[in-house]
C-alpha positions in Angstrom: 91.6 76.8 108.5 93.8 74.4 106.4 97.4 75.4 105.9 98.3 75.7 102.2 99.7 72.4 100.9 102.9 74.0 99.8 103.5 76.1 102.9 107.1 75.7 104.2 107.5 73.4 107.1 111.3 73.7 107.7 113.6 76.6 108.3 115.5 75.9 105.1 112.3 76.0 103.1 111.1 79.2 104.7 114.5 81.0 104.1 114.3 79.9 100.5 110.8 81.3 100.1 111.8 84.6 101.6 114.7 84.9 99.1 112.3 84.0 96.3 109.7 86.6 97.3 111.9 89.5 98.3 112.6 90.8 94.7 108.8 91.1 94.2 108.4 93.8 96.9 107.5 97.2 95.5 108.7 100.0 97.8 106.9 102.8 96.1 103.4 104.3 95.8 101.4 102.9 93.0 97.9 103.6 94.0 96.1 106.7 92.5 92.7 106.1 93.9 91.8 107.6 97.4 92.3 105.4 100.4 88.9 104.9 102.0 89.2 101.6 103.9 92.2 100.6 106.0 92.6 97.2 107.7 94.6 96.3 110.7 95.7 92.7 111.2 97.2 91.0 114.3 97.5 87.6 115.8 97.6 86.0 119.3 99.0 82.6 120.2 98.5 79.8 122.6 101.6 77.7 122.0 100.6 75.2 124.7 97.5 74.3 122.8 98.9 74.9 119.3 96.4 77.7 118.6 96.7 80.9 116.7 94.0 83.5 116.4 94.1 86.2 113.7 91.9 89.4 113.4 91.3 91.7 110.5 89.5 95.0 111.4 88.4 97.4 108.6 88.3 101.1 109.5 87.0 104.1 107.7 90.1 106.2 106.9 88.4 109.5 107.7 86.5 108.7 110.9 88.6 105.7 112.1 85.3 104.0 112.9 85.2 100.2 112.6 83.1 99.2 109.6 83.8 95.5 109.6 85.8 92.8 111.4 86.6 89.1 111.1 88.6 86.5 112.9 90.2 83.1 112.1 91.4 80.5 114.6 93.5 77.5 113.8 96.6 75.4 114.3 100.0 77.1 114.4 101.5 76.6 110.9 105.2 76.9 111.7 107.6 76.6 114.7 108.9 79.8 116.4 112.1 81.0 114.6 113.2 84.6 114.8 112.9 86.3 111.4 110.4 83.7 110.2 107.4 84.7 112.2 105.4 85.4 109.1 105.2 81.7 108.4 103.4 81.2 111.7 101.0 84.1 111.2 100.1 84.5 107.5 97.8 81.5 107.1 95.5 82.7 109.8 95.8 86.3 108.7 94.8 85.3 105.1 91.7 83.6 106.4 90.7 86.6 108.5 91.1 89.0 105.5 89.2 86.6 103.3 86.3 86.7 105.7 85.8 90.4 105.2 83.2 91.3 102.6 85.1 94.4 101.4 88.7 94.7 100.2 90.9 97.1 102.1 92.8 99.8 100.3 95.7 99.4 102.7 96.6 96.9 105.4 98.6 97.8 108.5 100.5 94.9 110.1 101.7 94.8 113.7 105.2 94.0 112.8 107.9 94.7 110.1 108.1 95.0 106.4 111.4 95.8 104.8 112.8 96.3 108.4 113.8 92.6 108.4 117.1 90.9 108.0 116.1 89.6 104.6 113.8 92.5 103.8 110.7 90.4 103.9 108.9 90.8 107.2 105.2 90.0 107.7 103.9 93.2 106.0 106.0 92.7 102.9 105.3 89.0 102.7 101.6 89.5 103.1 101.6 92.2 100.5 103.4 90.2 97.9 101.1 87.2 98.5 97.9 89.1 98.3 98.8 92.1 96.1 97.4 94.4 98.7 99.1 97.7 99.7 100.7 97.0 103.1 102.9 98.6 105.8 104.4 97.5 109.0 104.2 99.3 112.4 106.3 97.6 115.1 106.7 98.4 118.8 110.4 97.6 118.9 113.4 98.2 116.4 114.2 94.5 116.1 117.9 94.3 115.3 118.2 97.8 113.7 119.7 101.1 114.8 118.1 104.4 115.4 118.5 107.7 117.2 115.6 108.9 119.4 113.4 111.3 117.4 112.7 114.8 118.8 109.9 115.0 121.4 107.1 116.5 119.2 104.6 114.3 117.5 105.6 113.6 113.9 109.3 113.7 114.6 111.2 110.8 113.0 114.7 109.4 112.5 116.0 106.7 110.2 115.9 103.0 111.2 119.1 101.6 109.7 120.8 98.2 109.2 124.0 98.3 111.2 125.7 96.0 108.7 125.0 98.1 105.6 123.8 101.6 106.8 120.7 101.1 104.7 117.5 102.9 105.8 115.0 100.2 106.3 112.3 102.2 108.1 111.7 105.1 110.5 111.4 105.6 114.2 108.3 107.7 114.5 107.0 109.7 117.4 103.2 109.4 117.3 102.7 111.0 120.8 104.7 113.9 122.2 107.4 112.6 124.5 106.2 109.0 124.2 108.5 106.3 122.9 108.4 105.9 119.1 106.9 103.2 116.9 108.9 101.7 114.0 107.4 102.1 110.5 108.5 100.2 107.5 107.4 99.7 103.9 105.4 96.5 103.3 104.4 96.5 99.6 103.2 99.0 97.0 103.9 102.0 99.3 106.7 104.4 99.9 108.3 105.0 103.3 107.1 108.6 103.4 103.5 107.5 102.8 103.8 104.7 105.3 104.9 107.3 107.9 102.1 109.7 107.1 99.5 106.9 107.1 100.7 105.8 110.6 100.4 109.3 111.9 96.9 109.7 110.5 95.9 106.4 112.2 97.5 107.3 115.6 95.6 110.4 116.4 95.1 109.8 120.1 97.4 106.9 121.1 100.9 105.7 120.5 99.7 102.8 118.3 97.5 103.2 115.2 93.9 102.5 115.7 94.1 99.6 113.2 96.6 97.8 115.5 94.7 98.6 118.7 91.4 97.2 117.4 93.0 94.1 115.7 95.0 93.4 118.9 92.0 93.4 121.1 89.9 91.4 118.7 92.4 88.6 118.1 92.9 88.3 121.9 89.2 87.9 122.4 89.0 85.3 119.6 91.8 83.3 121.2 90.2 83.5 124.6 86.9 82.3 123.1 88.6 79.4 121.3 90.3 78.4 124.5 87.0 78.5 126.4 85.2 76.5 123.7 88.1 74.0 123.2 87.8 74.4 119.5 89.7 75.7 116.5 86.7 76.8 114.5 86.2 80.4 113.3 
């Protein structure tokens, strides 16, 4: 899994790349065809051994059955810097997505999209690089503010930037009385559609099925790589 030759290696380069890509994000729906295949992507790390494992799991939108999955394991491409995690994750995620034989209509990332200090979290960054329709579903609100949604499933409240008051996402209750998830636009999708898609994917649990499957798969791939002492797929 070679890292792209022009991939940023310093914090300054990564910040400049985020500023370059941010204007390319499209925060509106632009897909008229039905969504049939949805992918979930996630990564797991072993920093001690400089390993990252990525998983891409393709689900049928109607049944939520897994129809295909792929993994990629390699060296960590970037140091840990808050707000720049996409630079650690995207090379492996791209390899995992490329290993699928079918192209997803939508990709759900375990993380943020526009809910990011520079409005370019993993979901938005991945979407701009690939052209795929993406959204982010995170477990925490990062540095943003929100009020607790009402208890019933489907309740939501704005996730806002305390510095500007801008709505950057939504706190969404996917299970009655269970703590919310935090949904944000990635690329080529509106916030309303991102929220409804998340609810459709989280029919039984707090997290969407895309995230649940991808999380389990990348952990297995990392464990196997650690056991084998290799970075091969």
